[in-house]
Backbone bond lengths (Angstrom), bond angles and torsions (degrees), N, CA, C in turn:
res aa  C-N    CA-C-N  psi(-1)  N-CA   C-N-CA  omega(-1)  CA-C   N-CA-C  phi
1 M - - - 1.466 - - 1.521 109.16 -
2 H 1.324 117.33 125.76 1.459 120.11 179.90 1.514 109.44 -79.36
3 E 1.332 116.91 136.10 1.457 120.75 -173.60 1.528 113.32 -67.35
4 R 1.341 118.48 -15.47 1.460 120.93 -178.99 1.529 112.31 -96.18
5 A 1.334 118.02 12.16 1.460 120.81 177.93 1.519 109.89 -64.44
6 R 1.323 115.52 163.77 1.460 119.10 -173.93 1.527 112.63 -64.53
7 A 1.318 116.95 -31.01 1.463 118.37 177.04 1.519 111.00 -60.87
8 A 1.326 116.80 -37.83 1.463 120.32 179.22 1.522 111.63 -69.06
9 E 1.337 116.97 -26.54 1.461 119.82 175.75 1.529 110.62 -69.92
10 L 1.340 116.54 -35.71 1.459 120.52 177.89 1.523 111.85 -77.13
11 F 1.328 116.24 -33.59 1.457 121.80 -177.29 1.527 108.37 -127.64
12 P 1.343 117.22 72.72 1.472 120.40 -170.67 1.517 114.12 -60.06
13 E 1.336 118.54 -35.93 1.459 118.53 -177.42 1.531 111.48 -68.19
14 L 1.318 117.92 -29.78 1.465 120.20 172.95 1.533 110.02 -62.76
15 G 1.344 115.93 -41.64 1.458 120.20 177.52 1.516 112.28 -63.44
16 W 1.330 116.85 -39.38 1.465 119.72 178.31 1.528 110.21 -63.33
17 L 1.329 115.47 -44.40 1.457 119.88 -178.53 1.526 111.05 -64.71
18 A 1.327 117.23 -42.67 1.456 120.33 179.17 1.524 111.74 -64.30
19 A 1.325 116.93 -34.76 1.471 120.87 -178.78 1.523 112.15 -63.94
20 L 1.330 117.16 -26.77 1.462 120.28 -179.66 1.519 112.49 -65.52
21 L 1.330 117.07 -18.70 1.456 120.33 -174.93 1.521 112.03 -65.21
22 D 1.323 117.45 -37.17 1.461 120.80 -176.62 1.518 113.61 -109.85
23 A 1.315 117.86 -12.11 1.463 120.13 -175.57 1.521 110.84 -79.71
24 S 1.341 115.78 147.67 1.464 120.88 179.89 1.523 112.25 -88.06
25 S 1.327 117.75 -8.55 1.463 121.47 -179.20 1.527 108.83 -159.31
26 L 1.321 115.63 165.04 1.462 120.36 174.74 1.514 111.12 -63.27
27 T 1.333 116.45 -35.06 1.464 120.39 179.19 1.518 110.88 -61.75
28 E 1.343 116.26 -43.87 1.469 119.72 179.62 1.527 110.79 -66.52
29 A 1.332 117.13 -41.96 1.470 120.28 178.38 1.520 110.90 -61.82
30 A 1.332 116.56 -40.06 1.461 120.09 178.38 1.523 110.88 -64.81
31 R 1.325 116.66 -42.55 1.472 120.56 -179.94 1.530 110.42 -61.91
32 R 1.325 116.89 -43.57 1.461 120.67 -178.35 1.528 112.23 -62.10
33 T 1.312 116.44 -33.05 1.462 119.83 -175.05 1.521 113.22 -100.84
34 G 1.321 117.13 3.74 1.452 120.82 176.17 1.504 114.48 72.09
35 T 1.315 117.42 26.99 1.460 120.92 176.43 1.519 109.10 -117.44
36 S 1.303 117.07 177.85 1.464 120.20 -179.16 1.519 110.42 -91.31
37 Q 1.340 114.97 157.02 1.454 119.79 179.20 1.529 111.16 -63.48
38 S 1.324 116.89 -38.03 1.466 119.95 -179.43 1.521 111.12 -66.57
39 T 1.349 116.84 -39.65 1.465 120.23 177.58 1.518 110.88 -64.34
40 M 1.332 115.99 -43.25 1.457 120.37 178.50 1.522 110.91 -62.35
41 T 1.322 116.97 -44.38 1.464 120.95 -179.46 1.523 111.21 -60.88
42 R 1.345 116.18 -46.39 1.468 119.60 179.71 1.532 111.06 -61.98
43 A 1.327 116.48 -38.97 1.465 119.94 -179.71 1.529 110.93 -64.41
44 V 1.333 117.16 -45.12 1.462 120.89 -179.55 1.527 110.22 -64.10
45 Q 1.318 117.06 -41.14 1.464 120.19 177.74 1.524 111.03 -64.43
46 R 1.336 116.37 -39.43 1.473 120.50 -179.95 1.530 110.46 -65.52
47 W 1.344 117.03 -43.80 1.464 120.29 178.54 1.524 110.14 -61.33
48 G 1.336 116.00 -42.36 1.456 119.54 -179.72 1.523 112.42 -62.74
49 R 1.327 116.18 -40.16 1.469 119.58 179.06 1.531 110.60 -65.57
50 R 1.331 116.43 -42.26 1.466 119.27 -178.44 1.531 111.55 -64.85
51 L 1.319 116.23 -34.58 1.461 120.60 -178.24 1.517 112.86 -91.87
52 D 1.338 115.52 -8.11 1.471 120.96 -176.03 1.526 110.77 56.58
53 A 1.334 115.50 40.26 1.470 121.05 179.36 1.526 108.20 -154.72
54 P 1.340 118.84 126.13 1.468 119.89 177.31 1.524 110.72 -65.73
55 L 1.327 116.85 139.64 1.464 121.07 -177.52 1.521 112.65 -98.46
56 I 1.345 117.51 -21.05 1.461 120.51 178.17 1.521 109.04 -135.16
57 R 1.334 114.80 161.18 1.463 120.94 174.21 1.520 107.82 -141.56
58 A 1.324 116.03 156.17 1.464 120.72 179.52 1.527 109.67 -64.95
59 H 1.354 114.60 141.27 1.461 120.04 178.43 1.529 107.37 -147.52
60 G 1.337 116.32 103.00 1.458 119.69 -174.94 1.512 110.10 62.43
61 R 1.339 115.68 -129.18 1.457 120.44 176.98 1.527 112.82 -89.46
62 G 1.309 115.87 -2.71 1.457 119.23 -178.42 1.516 111.21 -119.80
63 A 1.305 115.76 -142.33 1.455 121.75 -178.69 1.512 108.83 -148.98
64 E 1.317 115.78 155.91 1.459 120.64 175.64 1.525 109.01 -135.16
65 L 1.313 115.36 156.95 1.453 120.59 -179.10 1.521 110.89 -73.45
66 T 1.305 116.60 143.26 1.454 121.15 166.56 1.530 108.01 -74.54
67 A 1.329 116.98 173.33 1.463 120.14 177.77 1.528 110.60 -59.07
68 E 1.340 116.00 -40.20 1.474 120.04 179.35 1.529 110.75 -66.88
69 G 1.341 116.01 -41.52 1.456 120.04 178.91 1.514 112.28 -64.71
70 E 1.335 115.93 -40.81 1.465 119.58 179.35 1.526 110.83 -63.34
71 M 1.336 116.86 -42.63 1.460 120.13 179.55 1.524 110.72 -60.44
72 L 1.328 117.11 -43.55 1.458 120.56 179.51 1.522 111.89 -66.79
73 A 1.339 116.96 -41.65 1.462 120.37 -178.19 1.521 111.22 -65.25
74 I 1.332 117.28 -40.74 1.470 121.05 177.49 1.524 109.81 -62.12
75 T 1.323 116.13 -44.65 1.464 119.94 -179.65 1.530 111.02 -65.37
76 A 1.331 116.85 -38.32 1.462 120.35 177.85 1.517 111.16 -62.62
77 R 1.327 116.62 -41.81 1.460 119.99 179.51 1.519 110.91 -62.73
78 R 1.322 116.71 -42.99 1.467 119.75 178.75 1.529 110.78 -64.05
79 A 1.327 115.93 -42.24 1.463 119.84 179.88 1.525 111.18 -62.01
80 L 1.331 116.77 -40.85 1.461 120.05 178.01 1.524 111.37 -62.90
81 G 1.330 115.96 -38.67 1.459 118.83 177.53 1.519 112.00 -62.20
82 D 1.317 116.88 -44.52 1.467 120.67 178.77 1.530 111.09 -64.76
83 L 1.325 116.48 -42.30 1.462 120.44 -179.94 1.525 111.55 -65.28
84 D 1.328 117.05 -43.44 1.454 119.31 -179.12 1.525 111.03 -66.01
85 D 1.333 116.36 -35.11 1.456 120.31 176.52 1.525 109.96 -63.11
86 A 1.337 117.12 -42.01 1.465 120.65 178.28 1.525 111.14 -63.52
87 I 1.328 116.74 -40.15 1.467 120.98 179.47 1.521 110.58 -62.92
88 R 1.323 116.68 -41.00 1.472 120.10 178.23 1.530 110.87 -62.66
89 R 1.345 116.12 -42.47 1.468 119.17 -179.76 1.522 111.09 -65.48
90 I 1.329 116.66 -41.09 1.467 120.51 177.97 1.523 110.45 -60.59
91 A 1.339 116.04 -38.11 1.462 120.73 -179.37 1.529 112.50 -78.23
92 G 1.342 117.01 -4.79 1.460 120.55 179.40 1.515 113.45 73.31
93 E 1.325 117.23 23.04 1.464 120.48 -179.62 1.526 110.21 -85.09
94 P 1.327 117.79 149.96 1.463 119.75 175.69 1.525 110.00 -64.00
95 D 1.330 116.07 146.57 1.464 120.97 -177.01 1.532 109.84 -77.37
96 A 1.329 116.18 108.19 1.463 121.13 176.96 1.518 111.06 -106.34
97 T 1.338 115.50 18.60 1.456 119.93 -175.80 1.519 111.11 -82.76
98 L 1.328 116.60 123.72 1.455 122.30 172.05 1.516 107.43 -101.17
99 R 1.312 116.17 117.34 1.466 120.89 177.66 1.521 107.82 -99.62
100 I 1.313 116.50 109.89 1.455 120.96 -176.06 1.519 110.14 -116.49
101 G 1.312 115.62 129.63 1.448 121.29 174.25 1.515 109.74 -100.34
102 F 1.307 116.52 149.89 1.467 119.02 -179.99 1.520 110.63 -158.18
103 L 1.314 114.29 155.77 1.451 120.56 172.78 1.515 108.59 -72.98
104 R 1.313 116.70 135.69 1.465 120.25 -179.33 1.529 111.21 -57.48
105 S 1.318 116.75 -34.36 1.465 120.32 -178.56 1.515 112.82 -69.85
106 L 1.335 118.04 -10.00 1.461 121.56 174.63 1.524 111.86 -103.00
107 G 1.326 116.40 -9.63 1.464 120.07 -174.08 1.510 114.93 -57.80
108 P 1.348 119.02 -59.03 1.467 119.33 -175.24 1.516 113.34 -61.98
109 A 1.330 116.53 -37.81 1.457 119.54 -170.70 1.520 113.84 -84.23
110 V 1.298 117.83 -40.29 1.465 120.61 -169.47 1.527 112.60 -117.34
111 V 1.326 116.68 -48.75 1.466 119.24 -174.04 1.520 111.23 -61.73
112 G 1.334 116.79 -41.95 1.463 119.47 179.98 1.515 112.22 -58.40
113 E 1.326 116.44 -45.70 1.464 119.84 -179.83 1.523 111.43 -68.43
114 L 1.337 116.45 -41.28 1.462 120.32 -179.49 1.520 111.43 -63.02
115 V 1.327 116.85 -49.69 1.458 120.29 -177.02 1.522 111.26 -68.17
116 S 1.327 117.42 -38.50 1.469 119.97 179.29 1.527 111.06 -61.53
117 S 1.323 116.86 -45.65 1.462 119.19 -179.80 1.527 111.00 -68.83
118 Y 1.337 117.45 -33.45 1.460 120.86 177.38 1.525 110.70 -64.74
119 L 1.328 116.65 -42.54 1.463 120.04 179.74 1.524 112.01 -68.21
120 Q 1.322 117.12 -31.35 1.467 119.35 175.04 1.520 110.65 -65.05
121 A 1.345 115.46 -37.97 1.469 119.71 -179.89 1.524 112.22 -80.53
122 H 1.336 117.71 -23.90 1.469 122.74 -178.90 1.524 108.39 -129.72
123 P 1.318 118.65 74.64 1.473 121.20 -173.52 1.520 114.20 -62.48
124 A 1.320 118.79 -21.66 1.468 120.02 178.92 1.523 112.62 -85.94
125 A 1.327 116.27 -5.43 1.463 119.75 -177.29 1.523 111.32 -71.14
126 H 1.301 114.40 160.20 1.469 122.82 -178.99 1.531 105.25 -136.47
127 V 1.319 116.95 120.40 1.465 121.88 -173.11 1.521 109.97 -109.64
128 V 1.321 115.30 130.78 1.460 122.10 174.46 1.520 107.91 -113.78
129 H 1.330 116.19 125.42 1.458 121.94 -179.24 1.522 111.34 -95.28
130 H 1.334 115.39 143.33 1.459 121.60 171.36 1.523 107.48 -132.81
131 E 1.335 117.36 115.77 1.458 121.17 177.55 1.522 108.33 -86.33
132 L 1.341 116.69 126.15 1.453 121.63 -169.31 1.525 110.91 -139.04
133 S 1.322 116.29 160.68 1.459 120.63 166.67 1.525 107.84 -80.38
134 S 1.335 117.00 169.00 1.468 119.24 -179.66 1.524 110.81 -62.84
135 A 1.335 118.16 -38.98 1.469 120.51 177.38 1.520 110.77 -70.42
136 G 1.328 117.11 -41.51 1.454 120.66 179.93 1.513 113.15 -64.60
137 A 1.336 116.99 -28.20 1.464 120.88 179.75 1.522 111.34 -64.12
138 L 1.334 116.77 -43.15 1.462 119.81 -179.54 1.526 110.40 -69.51
139 D 1.323 117.40 -37.34 1.465 120.46 176.12 1.533 110.12 -61.70
140 A 1.334 116.65 -41.02 1.465 120.60 -179.97 1.524 111.16 -64.81
141 L 1.327 117.40 -37.89 1.463 120.65 175.94 1.528 110.57 -63.51
142 D 1.313 116.48 -44.77 1.469 120.16 -179.79 1.524 111.78 -62.11
143 R 1.326 116.80 -37.24 1.473 120.44 179.97 1.519 112.75 -77.84
144 G 1.329 117.38 -14.22 1.454 120.62 -175.96 1.509 113.17 82.27
145 D 1.331 117.39 15.51 1.460 120.70 179.51 1.521 112.05 -72.80
146 V 1.320 117.15 -25.28 1.466 122.21 179.63 1.515 109.30 -132.52
147 D 1.334 116.00 156.15 1.463 121.50 177.00 1.517 111.87 -86.43
148 I 1.320 115.83 -33.29 1.457 121.21 -172.75 1.524 107.82 -159.73
149 V 1.321 116.53 155.74 1.459 121.58 -175.42 1.522 109.33 -133.31
150 L 1.324 115.97 138.89 1.463 121.83 169.70 1.515 106.35 -101.17
151 S 1.332 116.69 111.72 1.451 119.08 -167.84 1.514 111.99 -150.05
152 A 1.310 115.20 174.57 1.453 124.76 172.14 1.525 106.00 -146.99
153 P 1.319 118.29 146.66 1.462 128.71 1.96 1.527 111.07 -88.03
154 R 1.352 116.04 -167.78 1.458 120.19 174.82 1.528 109.07 -59.59
155 P 1.344 117.81 133.68 1.468 120.50 -173.22 1.524 112.25 -83.25
156 P 1.350 117.61 174.93 1.470 120.74 174.07 1.528 111.39 -57.95
157 D 1.324 115.74 160.61 1.470 121.07 -172.14 1.526 113.57 -63.33
158 R 1.318 118.37 -19.13 1.466 118.41 -179.63 1.525 112.29 -70.43
159 F 1.331 116.96 -10.95 1.452 122.29 175.22 1.530 110.27 -105.39
160 A 1.341 115.42 149.82 1.463 120.51 172.80 1.528 108.81 -84.43
161 W 1.326 115.53 152.32 1.463 120.76 -173.72 1.526 109.68 -142.64
162 R 1.316 116.54 134.70 1.458 121.69 171.79 1.520 107.69 -128.37
163 R 1.332 115.50 112.83 1.465 119.56 179.50 1.523 109.18 -64.97
164 M 1.359 115.29 137.99 1.455 119.67 178.37 1.520 112.90 -115.73
165 G 1.325 117.91 -37.72 1.453 118.36 -176.89 1.509 112.15 -175.97
166 R 1.320 115.23 -170.36 1.460 121.43 179.11 1.528 108.54 -129.55
167 Q 1.302 114.76 155.54 1.466 121.68 -177.67 1.527 108.52 -138.15
168 P 1.333 118.19 117.24 1.465 119.63 177.03 1.528 111.04 -68.52
169 L 1.311 116.26 155.69 1.451 121.94 166.79 1.524 107.49 -97.87
170 V 1.315 116.19 143.42 1.458 121.37 -177.20 1.523 109.87 -127.73
171 L 1.315 115.53 160.10 1.458 121.84 175.53 1.519 109.00 -94.30
172 M 1.319 116.30 128.13 1.459 121.74 177.65 1.520 109.06 -111.40
173 V 1.336 116.47 127.38 1.462 122.00 179.48 1.521 108.82 -130.94
174 P 1.327 118.08 156.05 1.468 118.96 177.84 1.523 111.13 -68.33
175 R 1.306 116.76 150.09 1.462 120.67 170.38 1.525 108.60 -57.45
176 G 1.339 116.10 136.76 1.452 119.75 -176.93 1.514 113.03 92.32
177 H 1.330 118.10 -9.68 1.462 122.12 175.80 1.525 109.48 -65.46
178 R 1.319 117.42 154.04 1.463 121.40 -178.08 1.532 113.30 -60.16
179 L 1.349 117.42 -23.71 1.461 120.78 179.56 1.526 113.22 -96.70
180 A 1.319 117.26 -4.09 1.468 120.46 -169.38 1.520 113.26 -63.10
181 G 1.331 118.38 -26.55 1.458 119.79 -178.86 1.509 114.08 -83.86
182 R 1.326 117.93 -2.42 1.469 121.32 -178.03 1.524 110.53 -94.00
183 S 1.317 115.86 156.66 1.465 120.38 177.64 1.516 111.84 -92.64
184 A 1.338 117.80 -20.17 1.460 121.15 -177.23 1.523 109.54 -147.07
185 A 1.317 115.45 158.81 1.456 121.78 178.42 1.522 108.32 -155.25
186 S 1.300 116.09 165.26 1.461 121.17 174.12 1.518 109.08 -108.15
187 V 1.323 115.76 165.84 1.451 119.87 178.23 1.529 110.30 -62.61
188 G 1.327 117.12 -33.62 1.453 120.46 178.78 1.518 113.44 -61.38
189 D 1.331 116.90 -24.44 1.472 120.68 -179.45 1.522 112.49 -68.00
190 I 1.331 117.69 -16.42 1.476 119.64 -178.18 1.523 111.39 -113.34
191 A 1.341 116.49 23.42 1.465 120.39 -176.73 1.523 112.40 -58.84
192 E 1.323 117.52 -32.76 1.466 120.82 -177.26 1.524 112.41 -100.73
193 E 1.299 118.26 7.54 1.458 121.97 -175.24 1.529 112.03 -88.41
194 R 1.311 114.63 157.95 1.472 121.53 172.16 1.519 107.35 -82.07
195 L 1.327 116.93 120.13 1.462 121.76 -173.89 1.523 110.47 -98.96
196 L 1.317 115.83 132.54 1.459 123.49 174.69 1.522 107.08 -107.94
197 T 1.321 117.52 132.76 1.458 117.64 -168.85 1.526 112.67 -150.48
198 L 1.317 114.70 162.10 1.459 121.44 170.93 1.524 109.77 -72.66
199 D 1.334 116.23 161.58 1.463 118.04 -178.56 1.525 110.79 -81.49
200 Q 1.334 115.05 178.96 1.457 120.81 -170.87 1.527 113.61 -68.87
201 G 1.313 118.48 -10.82 1.457 120.12 178.78 1.510 114.16 -76.72
202 Y 1.319 117.65 -3.47 1.460 121.73 -174.75 1.525 111.45 -108.42
203 H 1.329 115.53 136.43 1.451 121.08 178.06 1.524 111.13 -59.19
204 T 1.331 117.40 -37.44 1.459 120.50 178.33 1.520 110.70 -56.61
205 R 1.322 117.60 -41.84 1.468 120.49 179.79 1.522 110.40 -61.87
206 R 1.328 117.72 -39.72 1.461 119.61 -179.21 1.523 110.66 -66.47
207 I 1.346 117.25 -36.86 1.468 119.66 176.10 1.522 110.19 -65.25
208 V 1.343 116.15 -43.95 1.463 120.28 179.34 1.526 110.54 -59.84
209 D 1.320 117.27 -45.21 1.471 120.33 178.68 1.528 110.93 -59.71
210 S 1.327 117.94 -40.04 1.462 121.30 178.86 1.524 111.24 -65.76
211 L 1.341 116.82 -41.08 1.463 120.44 178.17 1.527 110.74 -62.88
212 L 1.324 117.09 -42.72 1.458 120.97 179.76 1.525 110.93 -64.57
213 A 1.329 116.02 -43.88 1.461 119.72 -179.56 1.524 111.07 -63.60
214 A 1.344 116.87 -42.37 1.467 120.44 179.84 1.523 111.49 -63.32
215 A 1.341 116.97 -30.87 1.465 120.94 -179.98 1.524 112.28 -88.69
216 G 1.337 117.15 -0.97 1.454 120.41 -178.74 1.512 113.49 70.07
217 V 1.322 116.68 28.21 1.458 121.76 -177.59 1.528 110.02 -101.13
218 S 1.321 116.04 126.40 1.470 121.68 173.07 1.520 107.65 -102.23
219 P 1.317 117.77 100.10 1.470 119.82 -169.26 1.524 113.46 -74.87
220 H 1.320 114.20 151.60 1.469 120.57 167.16 1.518 106.17 -95.18
221 I 1.333 116.39 102.37 1.463 120.91 -177.17 1.523 109.00 -87.61
222 G 1.312 115.23 116.50 1.455 120.56 -177.33 1.512 113.36 -88.16
223 I 1.338 116.68 -38.79 1.465 121.22 -175.71 1.524 108.93 -142.87
224 E 1.322 116.39 134.36 1.458 123.12 170.23 1.525 107.66 -118.58
225 T 1.322 116.68 141.00 1.458 120.20 -179.19 1.522 108.74 -152.54
226 D 1.330 115.69 170.53 1.464 120.05 178.28 1.523 111.54 -104.40
227 S 1.331 117.71 19.90 1.462 120.93 -175.51 1.523 110.87 -136.29
228 V 1.340 116.68 123.93 1.465 119.81 175.39 1.521 110.55 -64.72
229 E 1.326 116.61 -32.67 1.463 120.53 178.04 1.528 110.47 -61.35
230 T 1.320 116.29 -44.06 1.459 120.18 -179.32 1.521 110.99 -65.24
231 V 1.334 116.78 -43.11 1.468 119.47 177.28 1.524 110.42 -57.53
232 A 1.337 117.02 -48.37 1.462 120.90 -178.79 1.524 111.45 -62.78
233 N 1.319 117.38 -37.74 1.467 120.44 178.41 1.522 111.29 -62.46
234 Y 1.325 117.15 -41.32 1.457 120.12 179.12 1.534 111.64 -69.41
235 V 1.333 117.19 -35.23 1.467 119.17 174.52 1.526 109.42 -61.82
236 A 1.336 116.34 -46.72 1.463 120.64 179.79 1.523 111.67 -60.03
237 A 1.341 116.81 -30.47 1.459 121.17 179.98 1.524 112.32 -83.13
238 G 1.341 116.71 1.79 1.455 120.35 176.48 1.507 115.19 81.59
239 Q 1.355 117.34 21.33 1.453 120.47 -176.68 1.521 114.19 -88.39
240 G 1.333 118.26 -2.91 1.446 120.78 179.56 1.507 111.12 155.80
241 V 1.330 115.87 -166.50 1.461 122.16 179.20 1.522 108.31 -119.46
242 A 1.332 117.24 165.19 1.461 120.71 -177.56 1.519 110.06 -148.05
243 I 1.314 114.72 154.62 1.462 122.07 170.49 1.521 106.58 -114.58
244 L 1.329 115.34 116.30 1.461 121.20 -174.82 1.524 110.26 -134.99
245 P 1.321 117.82 162.35 1.465 120.14 175.45 1.530 111.39 -61.80
246 A 1.334 115.66 138.25 1.463 120.67 179.22 1.514 110.63 -60.28
247 D 1.319 116.30 140.46 1.456 124.31 175.29 1.522 113.10 69.60
248 A 1.342 117.55 11.74 1.458 119.09 178.86 1.521 110.72 -73.98
249 V 1.326 116.84 -40.73 1.459 122.05 179.90 1.520 109.34 -145.60
250 H 1.311 116.31 154.23 1.461 121.84 176.35 1.522 107.94 -130.72
251 R 1.315 115.39 134.92 1.456 121.23 178.08 1.529 108.41 -136.01
252 P 1.323 117.70 136.54 1.462 119.68 -178.00 1.520 113.69 -66.27
253 R 1.332 118.94 -24.96 1.461 121.19 -177.46 1.524 112.21 -99.63
254 V 1.323 116.83 22.69 1.465 121.89 -177.96 1.526 109.73 -126.08
255 A 1.331 116.47 138.44 1.466 121.95 172.87 1.524 108.36 -104.25
256 T 1.322 116.30 140.22 1.463 122.23 -178.18 1.520 109.79 -114.05
257 L 1.329 117.25 128.72 1.456 123.12 -178.21 1.520 110.10 -119.62
258 T 1.317 116.48 141.48 1.457 121.50 172.72 1.523 109.17 -68.70
259 L 1.319 117.02 139.08 1.459 121.13 173.89 1.529 109.26 -90.60
260 T 1.318 116.50 135.83 1.467 120.53 -174.75 1.528 112.75 -80.08
261 E 1.326 117.85 -15.11 1.465 119.91 -179.44 1.532 110.53 -70.98
262 P 1.348 118.68 126.51 1.470 120.63 178.91 1.526 113.24 -59.38
263 A 1.334 117.07 -27.46 1.465 120.16 -177.76 1.524 112.53 -79.16
264 A 1.322 117.93 -1.43 1.468 120.82 -178.21 1.522 110.28 -81.84
265 Q 1.320 116.15 67.00 1.457 122.73 177.80 1.520 108.75 -164.63
266 R 1.313 115.41 167.68 1.456 120.09 176.59 1.523 109.53 -143.77
267 E 1.325 115.30 151.86 1.461 121.40 171.97 1.522 108.98 -92.59
268 F 1.324 116.07 146.41 1.464 119.88 175.19 1.517 108.58 -134.55
269 G 1.322 114.84 158.49 1.455 118.94 -179.08 1.515 111.49 -167.38
270 L 1.319 115.57 -177.05 1.459 122.52 179.14 1.521 109.83 -90.98
271 V 1.322 116.13 139.27 1.461 123.41 -177.80 1.523 108.23 -127.88
272 W 1.338 116.07 135.90 1.462 120.28 177.49 1.524 108.92 -156.27
273 H 1.328 115.74 170.67 1.464 121.01 177.18 1.524 108.47 -84.30
274 A 1.311 116.93 111.45 1.462 120.41 -177.59 1.520 112.39 -65.17
275 D 1.349 116.90 -28.43 1.467 119.13 -176.63 1.520 112.94 -83.51
276 R 1.337 117.51 -11.49 1.464 119.07 178.18 1.533 110.83 -148.86
277 P 1.332 117.74 57.80 1.468 119.37 178.92 1.527 110.36 -69.16
278 S 1.296 116.60 137.56 1.462 120.20 177.44 1.526 108.75 -80.00
279 P 1.333 117.87 156.69 1.467 119.84 176.06 1.527 112.19 -57.66
280 R 1.345 117.14 -32.68 1.475 119.15 179.12 1.515 111.12 -69.00
281 A 1.339 116.95 -39.88 1.466 119.53 176.99 1.525 110.70 -63.35
282 E 1.335 116.05 -41.46 1.467 119.35 179.35 1.524 110.75 -64.75
283 A 1.324 117.18 -36.23 1.467 119.99 178.03 1.523 110.84 -66.12
284 L 1.331 117.37 -40.59 1.460 120.04 178.48 1.526 110.82 -66.72
285 L 1.319 117.41 -40.78 1.467 120.46 178.56 1.528 111.22 -62.28
286 A 1.319 116.29 -41.19 1.467 119.43 177.15 1.520 110.75 -63.76
287 H 1.328 116.55 -37.36 1.465 120.61 178.31 1.526 110.76 -65.61
288 V 1.340 116.83 -41.86 1.468 120.69 178.64 1.522 110.82 -63.14
289 E 1.328 117.03 -40.44 1.465 120.16 178.38 1.531 110.58 -60.49
290 L 1.326 116.20 -41.49 1.463 120.32 178.15 1.525 110.61 -65.46
291 L 1.329 117.01 -43.04 1.464 120.97 178.47 1.524 111.05 -58.46
292 E 1.321 116.19 -44.34 1.461 120.19 -176.25 1.520 111.84 -69.73
293 R 1.325 116.73 -30.95 1.470 118.38 175.60 1.520 110.91 -68.33
294 R 1.317 116.10 -38.02 1.464 120.23 -178.70 1.527 112.42 -79.29
295 H 1.348 115.13 -37.04 1.472 119.36 -174.67 1.527 108.97 -136.07
296 P 1.336 117.57 80.45 1.465 119.68 179.53 1.537 111.32 -56.32
297 D 1.316 115.41 140.16 1.478 122.30 177.55 1.522 113.01 64.27
298 W 1.333 117.74 20.77 1.464 119.97 -177.60 1.527 112.14 -60.14
299 A 1.343 116.48 -28.84 1.461 119.39 -173.66 1.527 113.36 -86.96
300 N 1.339 117.90 -10.50 1.464 118.66 179.13 1.520 110.53 -60.92
301 I 1.310 116.70 136.44 1.460 122.58 178.56 1.518 108.89 -102.15
302 E 1.304 117.04 129.42 1.459 121.24 -179.29 1.525 109.37 -110.05
303 V 1.316 115.13 152.33 1.460 120.90 177.99 1.524 109.15 -73.20
């Protein structure tokens, strides 16, 4: 959802909150939404006081959202998408809204590039993002909440599937860890480590469990969560190690190692209802076909 959409003009503070999701600082969020840095700062402080929870914290020279701030910003973005869609319908405009669901671990690497190129080719389009688990993505398709999903693994046969690329899984360890100076490791190398992981609703977790079982490793799982960001934050804080999709998150206090197991990867692709594809889904599929003709394997993620 673009922060300058008409819904954000009617509800500016929602637009400010949504802008924090992708901005590296309050200054950048203010610039994107056409407000001042001081106004943005006061608003964030006011929201934090009302909720009795800080929404941002210092990170290097900029700032990053806390877990509470991220939850609010994601919800604000979704709300703006729904509001802008209602405004378009009230105005009698044709629906150019593409509702795309995706795994958060694919967002930075693939979704950003895909959606950016789609918007360049379709400047009148309006994209609403929904970050979902692999199971939640199929539920969202069934409910009609999204037109199409970028997900893994390949879905049941009642859904249509177009493979787009592959994504390795990597080992993340804190800086200063005994493995941090190496470029690669095996699953057996972390047999005695405290493992931080996604919960069972995620395809990545099922791959990790299979890798551990194949290596004969019975892990000590310290933390389970539904957020790759949270897992990476705990690794950076020295609370354990993790196996996550490559390029899903980057942290300055984390070292990333290639896993030597060939099975440490996953395929991802686009999923939609073949019996009722929306015109927006068909437009995105046509765009992907054009992208792949021009740039074969563009979506593959490398370590």
